[in-house]
C-alpha positions, 0 to 999 in steps of 0.5 A: 677098331674092334680088332685093335682092342681085341689084339691089345687085350690079347697082348695084355693077357699074354704079357700078364702070363709072362710076368712070372717068367720074366721076373725070374733071375737069369740062370744058365743050363749045366754044361752037359745040357748045353753040349747035348743041345748043340750036338743034337742040333748038329745031327738035325742040321745034317739030317736036314741037308741029307733028306730035307723032305723026309724031316719035313714030312715027319714033322707034318705027320706028327702034327697031323697025328696030334691034331686028330688025336686031340680032336677025337679026345675033345669029341669024346669029352663033349659027347660024354658031357652031352649025354650026362645032361638030363632030358637031352639024350 
């Protein structure tokens, strides 16, 4: 029951955040951007067929780097805030 209301609250917040985006008028991208996206998708699909493990490994490595860097940054910010509180350090 609590999980239901928690998820209901989360969906309400996400819907509230999406309202400005959903109220925008429909628009299309310029032709150059669309052709660039399709060309890039074709290259990525070809690379995925040629070396699927390599592409997945690169994505995992980039994700791990982002996680470690963000964790380090959060640790430094928390440590800085902790040292600024008088009487603790």
